[in-house]
C-alpha positions in Angstrom: -10.5 10.0 91.0 -9.0 13.5 89.6 -8.4 13.6 85.8 -4.8 13.5 84.4 -4.3 17.0 82.8 -2.6 17.1 79.9 1.2 19.0 79.8 2.3 21.1 76.9 5.1 20.1 75.2 8.3 21.9 76.7 10.8 23.4 74.3 13.6 22.8 76.8 13.4 19.5 77.5 14.7 16.2 75.8 11.8 15.0 73.1 12.8 11.6 73.5 11.5 12.0 77.2 8.4 13.6 76.0 7.7 11.2 73.0 5.2 8.1 74.3 6.2 6.4 71.2 10.3 7.0 71.2 10.5 3.3 72.1 8.4 1.9 69.3 11.1 4.5 67.0 14.1 3.3 68.5 13.4 -0.5 67.9 12.3 0.4 64.0 15.2 2.6 62.7 18.6 2.9 63.6 18.2 7.2 63.6 14.9 7.9 65.7 13.1 11.1 65.3 9.9 12.2 66.9 6.8 9.9 66.3 4.1 11.1 64.1 1.9 11.1 67.1 4.3 13.4 69.3 4.8 15.8 65.9 1.1 16.3 66.0 0.5 16.7 69.7 3.6 18.9 69.6 1.9 21.6 66.9 -1.5 21.3 68.2 0.1 22.4 71.6 1.6 25.5 70.0 -1.1 26.4 68.0 0.8 27.7 65.1 2.9 26.5 62.0 6.6 25.7 62.6 9.0 24.8 59.9 11.4 22.0 59.8 14.4 23.8 60.8 12.4 25.3 63.9 11.5 21.8 64.9 14.9 20.7 64.4 16.1 23.7 66.5 13.3 23.1 69.2 14.5 19.2 69.5 18.2 20.1 69.1 18.1 17.5 66.4 21.6 16.8 64.7 22.1 16.8 61.2 21.2 13.4 60.5 18.6 13.7 62.3 17.0 16.9 60.7 17.2 15.4 57.5 15.5 12.1 58.8 12.8 14.7 60.1 12.5 16.1 56.9 11.7 13.1 55.1 9.1 12.6 57.7 7.5 15.6 57.7 6.8 15.6 54.0 5.5 12.1 54.5 2.9 13.3 56.5 2.1 16.2 54.0 1.7 13.6 51.5 -0.8 11.2 53.5 -2.7 14.4 54.4 -1.6 14.8 58.4 0.1 17.8 57.8 -0.1 20.8 56.0 2.8 22.8 54.4 2.0 26.6 53.9 3.8 28.7 51.4 6.1 30.2 54.3 7.0 26.4 54.9 5.4 26.5 58.1 4.1 22.9 59.1 0.5 23.0 60.3 -2.7 20.7 61.2 -5.5 21.0 58.7 -8.2 20.9 61.2 -6.1 23.9 63.2 -5.9 25.9 60.2 -10.1 25.4 59.0 -8.4 23.0 56.2 -10.5 20.4 54.7 -9.0 17.0 53.1 -11.1 14.6 51.1 -11.8 13.2 47.6 -12.3 15.6 44.3 -15.8 14.3 42.7 -16.0 15.4 39.3 -18.8 16.3 37.1 -19.1 16.0 33.4 -20.1 19.7 33.2 -16.8 20.7 34.4 -17.2 21.6 38.3 -17.0 19.5 40.8 -17.5 18.5 44.4 -15.4 18.3 47.5 -16.0 15.0 49.6 -14.8 15.5 53.1 -12.9 12.7 55.2 -14.5 13.5 58.4 -18.1 12.9 57.0 -19.3 16.1 56.7 -21.4 17.3 53.8 -20.0 17.8 49.9 -18.6 21.1 49.0 -18.8 22.8 45.7 -15.7 23.4 43.7 -16.5 25.9 40.5 -15.2 24.8 37.1 -12.0 27.3 37.2 -10.6 25.4 40.4 -11.0 22.3 39.1 -8.7 22.7 36.1 -5.7 21.4 37.9 -7.7 18.5 39.3 -9.4 15.3 38.2 -11.9 12.8 39.4 -10.5 10.9 42.7 -7.9 13.2 43.5 -7.2 13.8 47.3 -7.0 17.3 48.3 -6.8 19.6 51.2 -8.9 22.6 50.4 -10.3 26.0 52.4 -13.8 27.2 52.5 -14.1 30.5 50.5 -17.7 31.3 51.1 -21.4 30.5 50.1 -22.1 30.6 46.4 -25.5 31.9 45.1 -26.9 29.0 45.5 -26.4 28.7 48.6 -23.4 25.6 48.6 -20.2 25.9 50.2 -17.6 26.7 48.1 -14.2 25.1 48.2 -10.5 26.4 46.8 -7.8 24.1 46.3 -4.8 24.8 49.0 -2.8 21.5 47.6 -3.1 18.4 46.0 -2.2 15.1 48.5 -2.6 12.6 45.9 -3.0 12.0 42.2 -5.9 9.3 41.4 -5.5 8.8 37.8 -2.4 7.5 36.0 -4.2 5.7 33.4 -7.6 6.3 31.8 -9.2 5.0 28.5 -11.2 6.6 26.1 -12.0 7.4 22.3 -8.9 8.8 20.5 -9.7 11.9 18.1 -7.6 14.2 15.8 -8.5 17.9 14.9 -6.1 19.6 12.4 -3.3 17.2 13.1 -3.7 17.6 17.3 -4.3 14.4 18.9 -6.3 14.0 21.9 -8.8 11.4 24.1 -12.3 12.1 25.6 -12.6 9.9 28.6 -14.4 7.1 28.7 -15.5 8.5 32.6 -17.7 10.9 32.3 -16.6 12.5 35.5 -13.2 13.0 34.2 -14.1 16.7 31.8 -10.7 17.5 30.8 -9.4 16.4 26.7 -6.1 14.6 27.3 -3.7 16.2 24.8 -1.5 13.2 22.9 1.7 14.6 21.3 2.2 13.2 17.8 4.8 11.0 19.2 2.6 9.2 21.9 -0.3 8.4 19.8 0.8 4.7 19.0 -0.7 4.4 16.0 -3.9 4.8 17.0 -6.2 5.7 14.5 -9.4 8.2 15.5 -12.4 6.7 16.7 -10.7 4.1 18.7 -10.8 2.7 22.0 -7.6 3.5 23.8 -5.5 3.1 27.4 -3.7 6.7 27.9 -1.0 6.8 30.7 -0.9 10.0 31.8 2.6 11.9 31.6 1.7 15.1 33.1 -1.4 15.8 35.5 -3.4 19.2 34.7 -2.9 22.3 35.7 -4.1 25.9 36.5 -3.2 26.4 32.6 -2.3 23.4 30.8 -4.5 20.1 29.8 -3.4 16.6 31.0 -0.7 15.2 28.7 -0.6 11.6 28.2 0.5 8.9 25.4 -1.2 6.0 24.5 -0.6 2.2 26.1 -2.6 0.3 24.6 -5.5 0.1 21.7 -7.9 -1.4 23.1 -10.0 -2.0 19.2 -12.8 -0.4 17.7 -15.6 1.3 19.1 -18.3 -1.2 18.5 -16.1 -4.3 18.8 -17.7 -7.1 20.9 -17.0 -7.2 24.6 -15.1 -3.5 24.5 -18.0 -2.8 27.2 -16.1 -5.0 29.8 -12.8 -4.1 28.8 -13.9 0.0 29.2 -15.2 -1.1 32.4 -12.5 -2.8 33.9 -10.1 0.6 32.3 -12.4 3.4 33.7 -12.6 2.1 37.4 -9.0 0.6 37.8 -10.6 -3.4 38.3 -7.3 -5.2 38.6 -7.6 -8.2 36.0 -4.1 -8.8 35.3 -2.8 -11.7 37.7 1.0 -10.8 39.4 3.1 -13.8 38.6 3.9 -14.3 42.4 0.4 -14.6 42.9 -0.1 -17.4 40.0 3.0 -19.0 41.5 1.6 -19.2 45.1 -1.9 -20.6 43.7 -0.6 -23.1 41.5 1.8 -24.4 44.2 -1.1 -26.1 45.9 -1.9 -29.6 44.4 -5.4 -30.0 42.8 -6.4 -32.4 45.7 -6.4 -31.9 49.5 -3.7 -33.5 51.0 -4.2 -36.2 53.7 -2.1 -34.7 56.4 -4.5 -31.5 55.5 -7.7 -33.2 56.5 -6.2 -34.1 60.1 -7.5 -32.9 63.3 -10.8 -31.7 61.5 -13.9 -32.4 62.1 -15.0 -35.3 59.2 -18.4 -34.2 57.5 -18.2 -36.5 54.4 -20.7 -38.7 54.5 -22.9 -35.9 56.0 -25.2 -35.5 52.6 -24.4 -31.7 52.1 -25.2 -30.0 48.9 -24.2 -27.1 46.6 -27.5 -25.2 45.9 -26.5 -22.4 43.1 -27.6 -21.0 39.6 -26.8 -22.9 36.3 -23.8 -21.3 34.6 -22.3 -20.8 38.8 -18.7 -22.3 38.3 -17.2 -21.4 42.2 -19.2 -22.8 45.2 -18.5 -21.4 48.1 -21.4 -22.8 50.5 -23.0 -26.0 50.8 -25.7 -27.1 53.5 -27.7 -29.8 55.1 -30.7 -30.0 57.7 -32.4 -32.5 59.4 -35.4 -32.2 62.5 -34.0 -33.1 66.0 -37.0 -33.2 68.3 -38.7 -29.8 68.2 -35.5 -27.7 66.8 -33.5 -28.3 63.6 -30.1 -28.7 63.1 -28.8 -26.8 60.1 -25.0 -27.4 58.7 -23.5 -24.6 56.7 -20.3 -25.3 55.4 -18.1 -22.7 53.7 -15.0 -22.8 51.8 -11.8 -22.9 53.6 -10.2 -20.3 52.0 -7.8 -19.0 54.5 -6.2 -22.1 54.4 -4.5 -22.0 51.4 -4.6 -17.8 50.8 -2.2 -17.1 53.8 -1.6 -13.1 55.4 0.2 -10.7 53.8 1.3 -13.4 51.0 1.6 -12.2 47.2 -2.1 -14.2 46.8 -3.5 -12.2 50.0 -2.1 -8.7 48.6 -3.4 -9.3 45.5 -7.0 -10.7 46.5 -7.2 -7.6 49.1 -6.5 -5.3 46.2 -9.1 -6.2 44.1 -11.7 -7.0 47.4 -14.3 -8.7 45.4 -15.1 -10.4 42.3 -16.8 -8.6 39.5 -19.5 -10.3 37.4 -20.1 -8.9 34.3 -23.2 -10.3 32.2 -20.5 -12.5 29.8 -17.5 -13.2 32.3 -16.1 -13.1 36.0 -13.2 -11.3 37.0 -12.0 -13.5 40.2 -10.9 -12.6 43.5 -8.8 -15.5 43.5 -7.0 -17.5 41.2 -9.0 -19.8 39.0 -7.0 -22.8 40.6 -8.0 -21.9 43.5 -11.8 -20.2 42.7 -12.7 -23.1 40.7 -10.1 -25.7 41.9 -9.2 -26.5 45.2 -11.3 -24.2 47.4 -14.6 -24.7 45.5 -17.3 -26.8 46.9 -17.4 -29.5 43.9 -19.1 -32.3 44.1 -17.8 -35.9 44.9 -14.4 -34.9 46.1 -12.5 -33.6 49.4 -12.6 -30.3 50.3 -11.6 -28.3 53.5 -14.3 -26.4 54.9 -15.3 -24.3 58.1 -18.6 -25.3 59.5 -21.3 -23.5 61.1 -23.3 -26.1 63.4 -26.8 -24.2 63.9 -29.7 -25.3 66.4 -32.7 -23.2 65.3 -36.0 -23.9 67.3 -39.6 -23.4 66.4 -39.5 -19.5 66.4 -36.6 -19.6 63.9 -33.8 -18.6 66.4 -30.8 -20.2 67.0 -30.4 -21.4 70.5 -27.0 -23.2 69.8 -23.9 -22.2 67.3 -20.4 -23.9 67.1 -18.0 -23.4 64.5 -15.7 -26.2 63.5 -12.6 -26.7 61.2 -13.9 -29.7 58.6 -13.2 -32.1 56.0 -16.4 -32.6 53.6 -17.4 -33.7 50.2 -20.5 -32.4 48.4 -22.7 -35.0 47.3 -24.4 -33.1 44.7 -24.4 -30.2 42.9 -28.0 -28.6 42.5 -29.6 -25.6 40.7 -31.9 -23.4 42.2 -34.3 -24.6 39.7 -33.9 -28.3 40.4 -34.7 -27.4 44.0 -37.6 -25.5 43.4 -39.1 -28.7 41.5 -38.2 -31.1 44.0 -39.0 -29.2 47.0 -41.8 -26.5 46.1 -43.4 -28.1 43.4 -42.8 -32.1 44.2 -41.9 -33.1 40.8 -41.7 -37.2 41.1 -39.6 -37.2 38.4 -36.8 -34.6 39.8 -37.7 -36.5 43.3 -36.7 -39.9 41.9 -33.8 -38.2 40.4 -32.2 -37.5 43.8 -33.6 -40.2 46.0 -30.8 -40.0 48.8 -31.2 -36.2 49.4 -34.9 -35.7 49.3 -35.5 -35.8 53.0 -33.3 -33.7 54.0 -34.2 -31.2 51.6 -37.7 -31.3 52.4 -36.2 -30.3 55.9 -34.6 -27.6 54.5 -37.3 -26.2 53.2 -39.6 -26.7 56.3 -36.7 -24.8 58.1 -36.9 -21.8 55.3 -40.2 -21.3 56.0 -40.0 -21.0 59.7 -36.5 -18.5 58.8 -39.0 -16.9 56.6 -41.8 -16.1 59.5 -39.0 -15.2 61.9 -37.8 -12.5 58.9 -41.6 -11.4 59.0 -42.0 -11.1 62.4 -38.5 -8.8 62.9 -39.7 -6.7 60.2 -36.9 -7.1 58.0 -37.2 -5.1 54.9 -38.0 -7.3 51.8 -37.2 -5.6 48.4 -38.3 -7.7 45.3 -36.1 -5.6 42.9 -36.0 -6.6 39.4 -33.0 -7.9 38.2 -32.1 -8.5 34.1 -30.4 -11.3 32.0 -28.6 -10.1 29.1 -28.3 -13.2 26.5 -26.2 -13.2 23.7 -26.1 -14.9 19.7 -23.2 -16.9 18.6 -21.8 -13.3 17.5 -21.6 -12.1 20.9 -24.2 -9.4 20.1 -27.4 -9.2 22.7 -29.8 -11.1 21.6 -32.6 -9.8 24.1 -33.0 -9.0 27.6 -34.8 -10.8 30.0 -36.6 -10.8 33.8 -34.4 -12.8 35.9 -36.4 -15.6 38.2 -35.8 -15.7 41.9 -38.2 -18.7 42.9 -38.3 -19.9 47.1 -34.9 -22.2 46.4 -33.3 -18.8 46.1 -34.8 -17.2 49.1 -34.2 -20.8 50.9 -30.3 -20.5 50.7 -30.4 -16.8 51.3 -32.0 -17.6 55.0 -29.6 -20.2 55.8 -26.6 -17.5 54.8 -28.0 -14.9 56.9 -28.2 -17.5 60.0 -24.8 -18.3 59.6 -23.9 -14.5 59.1 -25.6 -13.8 62.5 -23.9 -16.7 64.1 -20.6 -15.3 62.8 -21.2 -11.9 64.1 -22.2 -13.4 67.1 -19.1 -15.3 67.9 -16.5 -12.7 67.1 -18.4 -10.3 69.2 -18.7 -12.7 71.8 -15.0 -12.9 71.8 -14.2 -9.6 71.5 -11.9 -10.2 67.8 -11.1 -7.4 65.4 -12.7 -8.4 62.3 -15.3 -6.2 59.8 -19.2 -5.8 60.3 -21.7 -5.6 57.4 -23.4 -2.6 58.7 -26.5 -1.0 56.8 -27.6 2.5 58.7 -31.0 3.8 58.5 -32.8 6.6 56.5 -31.3 10.6 56.7 -33.4 13.5 57.7 -33.3 15.0 54.5 -33.9 11.9 52.2 -36.7 11.1 55.1 -38.6 14.8 53.8 -38.4 14.2 50.2 -39.8 10.8 50.6 -42.7 11.8 52.2 -43.2 14.6 50.3 -43.8 12.2 47.2 -45.4 9.3 49.3 -48.3 12.2 50.3 -49.2 12.8 46.9 -49.6 9.0 46.2 -51.5 8.7 49.3 -49.2 7.3 51.3 -47.4 7.0 54.8 -44.1 6.2 56.1 -44.4 5.7 59.9 -41.7 6.1 62.5 -41.5 10.0 62.7 -37.9 11.1 62.2 -36.5 7.5 63.0 -38.7 5.3 61.4 -37.8 1.2 62.1 -37.5 -1.6 59.5 -41.1 -2.4 59.9 -42.1 0.8 59.0 -40.6 0.2 55.7 -42.1 -3.7 55.9 -45.6 -1.9 56.8 -45.7 0.2 53.7 -44.3 -2.1 51.3 -46.5 -5.0 52.4 -49.0 -2.1 51.5 -48.0 -1.5 48.1 -47.9 -4.8 46.8 -50.9 -4.8 44.2 -50.3 -1.1 43.4 -48.8 -1.5 39.5 -46.4 1.4 40.6 -45.2 -0.8 43.5 -41.6 -1.2 41.8 -41.4 2.3 41.5 -42.3 3.1 45.1 -40.1 0.1 46.3 -36.7 1.8 44.3 -37.7 5.4 46.3 -37.5 3.4 49.6 -34.7 1.9 48.8 -32.7 5.3 47.6 -33.6 6.7 51.4 -31.4 3.9 52.8 -28.1 4.3 53.0 -25.4 1.2 51.1 -24.5 -1.1 53.7 -20.3 -0.9 54.3 -17.8 -2.7 56.1 -16.6 -2.1 59.2 -15.5 -3.0 62.9 -17.6 -0.4 64.2 -20.8 -3.0 64.7 -24.0 -0.8 64.3 -26.3 -3.8 63.1 -28.0 -4.3 60.1 -31.2 -1.8 59.4 -32.1 -3.9 56.0 -32.2 -6.9 58.0 -33.7 -5.8 60.8 -30.4 -7.6 63.1 -28.6 -6.3 65.8 -25.7 -7.7 64.3 -24.5 -9.2 60.9 -20.9 -10.4 59.2 -20.3 -11.6 56.1 -18.7 -15.0 56.1 -20.5 -17.1 54.0 -18.5 -15.9 50.3 -14.9 -16.2 50.9 -14.0 -17.3 47.5 -15.1 -14.3 45.8 -15.9 -11.4 49.1 -12.5 -10.4 50.9 -14.3 -9.7 54.2 -15.4 -13.0 54.4 -12.2 -14.1 54.5 -11.0 -11.7 57.1 -13.7 -13.2 59.1 -12.5 -16.4 58.5 -9.3 -15.6 60.2 -10.6 -14.4 63.1 -12.8 -17.4 63.8 -9.7 -19.5 63.0 -7.6 -17.5 65.0 -10.5 -18.0 68.2 -10.7 -22.3 67.5 -6.9 -22.1 67.7 -6.9 -21.2 71.0 -6.0 -17.6 70.2 -6.7 -14.1 71.7 -8.0 -11.0 70.6 -5.0 -9.2 72.0 -2.7 -11.4 69.6 -4.6 -11.4 66.5 -2.8 -10.5 63.3 -5.2 -7.5 62.6 -5.5 -4.5 65.2 -8.7 -2.8 65.4 -6.9 0.2 63.5 -5.9 -1.9 60.8 -9.5 -3.1 60.5 -10.8 0.4 60.1 -8.4 0.9 57.0 -9.4 -2.5 55.5 -13.2 -1.9 56.0 -12.7 1.5 54.0 -11.0 -0.2 51.1 -13.3 -3.2 50.7 -16.1 -0.9 51.1 -14.6 0.9 48.2 -14.3 -2.2 46.0 -17.6 -3.1 46.3 -19.1 0.1 45.0 -16.5 -0.3 42.5 -17.2 -3.3 41.0 -21.0 -2.4 41.1 -20.5 0.8 39.3 -18.0 -0.9 36.9 -20.7 -3.6 36.2 -23.6 -1.2 36.1 -21.6 0.8 33.1 -21.6 -2.1 31.5 -24.6 -3.2 31.6 -25.6 0.3 30.4 -23.8 0.4 27.3 -25.0 -2.8 26.6 -28.8 -1.7 26.7 -27.8 1.3 24.5 -26.1 -1.2 22.2 -29.2 -3.3 22.2 -31.6 -0.3 20.9 -29.3 1.5 18.6 -31.0 -0.6 15.8 -34.7 0.7 17.3 -34.4 4.2 16.8 -37.7 5.2 15.4 -39.6 2.0 16.8 -42.7 2.7 19.5 -42.8 1.3 23.0 -44.6 1.5 26.2 -43.6 2.3 29.3 -44.1 3.8 32.8 -42.4 7.1 34.1 -39.4 6.0 36.6 -38.5 9.1 37.6 -39.1 12.8 37.3 -36.5 15.5 37.1 -36.7 19.3 36.4 -34.8 18.0 33.2 -37.6 15.7 32.1 -38.9 12.2 32.4 -37.1 8.9 32.6 -39.4 6.1 31.3 -38.9 2.4 32.1 -39.6 -0.3 28.7 -41.9 -2.9 29.4 -40.7 -5.1 26.3 -37.0 -4.7 26.8 -36.4 -3.7 30.3 -34.4 -0.7 29.3 -34.8 3.0 30.7 -34.0 6.0 28.9 -35.1 10.1 29.2 -37.6 12.4 27.7 -36.0 15.7 27.7 -38.3 18.1 28.8 -37.6 20.4 25.8 -39.4 17.0 24.0 -42.2 17.9 25.6 -42.9 20.4 22.8 -46.7 20.8 23.3 -46.3 23.2 26.5 -44.5 24.6 28.8 -43.9 22.5 31.7 -42.5 23.1 35.2 -41.3 20.6 37.7 -43.1 20.1 41.4 -40.6 18.6 43.7 -43.2 17.4 46.4 -45.3 15.7 43.7 -42.6 14.7 41.7 -44.6 16.0 38.3 -43.7 18.2 35.4 -47.7 19.7 34.5 -48.0 22.3 31.9 -48.7 25.4 32.3 -51.6 26.1 29.5 -52.6 22.6 29.0 -53.1 21.1 32.4 -51.6 18.1 31.1 -49.2 16.4 34.1 -46.8 13.7 34.6 -46.0 11.8 37.2 -44.2 9.3 38.8 -45.6 5.9 38.2 -47.6 7.2 35.0 -48.3 4.8 31.6 -47.1 6.5 28.5 -46.3 5.8 24.5 -42.7 7.0 23.6 -40.6 6.6 20.1 -36.8 5.7 20.7 -35.4 9.2 19.3 -31.8 8.8 20.0 -29.2 6.3 21.2 -25.7 7.9 22.0 -22.9 4.9 23.3 -20.7 6.6 24.1 -22.3 8.9 27.1 -24.5 5.9 27.9 -28.0 7.6 26.7 -31.2 6.7 25.1 -33.6 9.6 24.4 -37.6 9.0 23.7 -39.9 11.5 22.6 -43.5 11.2 23.6 -46.5 10.4 21.9 -48.7 13.3 23.1 -52.0 11.2 21.3 -52.0 8.6 24.1 -52.0 10.9 27.2 -55.0 13.7 28.0 -55.0 16.1 30.1 -56.4 15.7 33.8 -57.3 18.3 36.0 -57.6 15.7 39.2 -55.8 12.6 40.1 -57.5 10.0 42.0 -55.7 8.7 44.7 -55.0 5.0 44.2 -55.6 2.6 47.0 
């Protein structure tokens, strides 16, 4: 077949006949002008920048059309599709060797540009960061290579300002007010004119609205919009995290009205036409403090196979696309879980009420009916819209006592559930074996729980316990998610997959250098498989430093993301995976439900409300909201840990070196599960040098060496709540110089 050649746009032909999107434009606008696609194609073919006047002349636009085109060109500049140069010529960034991306600020005043095309970050020196704030979207050009070999970016144009408000501490010096942002990536001090201090007192935590963004010569100027309170007030850590990370937490009235409009019980009309599983003894199994219940399970043996029913709250029945409720859920992207509260994705009328699978009440659900064989493989699956009734709200500890420990008292309390829970536990063991056979990576990370006293101060920090009931539910949810991904692939529906990519080469190189020093190896060459990770993890289970090695392995892997392009899940060793089981708290799950319901209703991919292109945008957004929630939660927990350590300055603890850097050692304490830094200047008995291959600091005179995983005693030297930093001093008498370190076996 002969290839179709692309004809360069002619300046003499009518643009309407050349623009393939003219019909769309004329249907949407009373005065259509060339489409964005045509403008980009035209400029690309011309190979030069052109002014708005030149374009209007080439296309013979009248006065009204010229005015509309000018607005379109400005919008394309705002969206980063075009760049306007100093001669008022519009050009395509890629053709002009320009790079679009987001600014990543640094507390020291410099920054980095993270390109949208996925290429490597560029360094932004401090002088070019003066007019920029963290998160701004810009166009830049490469101005050269700095003395450290980094590509250096220079600002061309600011496309989008990211920061409109921020939270920080208010200060005054010589009568001049300013705010230091809590977000350490914002290095600017925000100037507060006297008329805009809002009654704030020095040291208070305030919310600032920016009146003027920073420029090359002037700092940002703001006004105090809200005084959150005193620096150490209970709950302040969550308030700061919400504002610092732009977590939406106030509900628009329209969204609340829509949530409250639904009745508190499921109407009979809504149950019609659904599979009735109300007599099936489905149960929810969650943590003791959980309030929203997404999922319920039931299992029975059928011959050589198991029949597993996973029922998930039918949130899509109540949250309609593009409604005020849906827009707010999409904006939030996920529920955010802080130690003492939850910022839900949906209003409580739905999240804890009508959508939650509470015991002994009728609820609408979407069920996955799975038949699983003795090898742990799903041999049949079906999705149905259903109505259910949870027969019990069980906790992980209760189920573990019942099916793992066979506690007779607990089993007597739930006589009607014992048989199917025993089958569920047997199925879990089968699924667990299948997980091991496919060499899924099993990271056993250590989570902590913060307990408060009646004054809302931290009483203690303790490790959380995971038992087989946690793992049982995890395997059931994985099975349902796999079935959902396969169902949507089979029907070629636009959706979001949960994609987890393998390690990059540079991370692998650094990892193998450290592993070599520890007498360990990771197989697989440049492209290790999940099984290579699993083999190494299994070999270190009995080592004292296995948690540290596990953390290093985890850091070589990319963060999982949501994308319509299915590329499998490296960590779980699965070819296709989608999140289906938590639509109350994750927006991607709601999108998966809508796609499944669309197919169940007889719909095809071509008439689905979301296109593949729309899913790309939704995937980027929901991945961002997930990272945002993780960052906010981590900030709040680090604040609380620092607050907990404030009265322990001078105390001594035992710990393990959890990180080695040129500037010092990170030490994780045993008793309180807190991490702090021994700065290299605190190692005052010698001059210490960093060995990146061995992940160690070694003294040039004494021969004393500090390595990853070493044990030592430290004294708490300083706690900085604002910077979330804890400094330790080493107790030198607890260590002796070593000439050679034997490899651990």
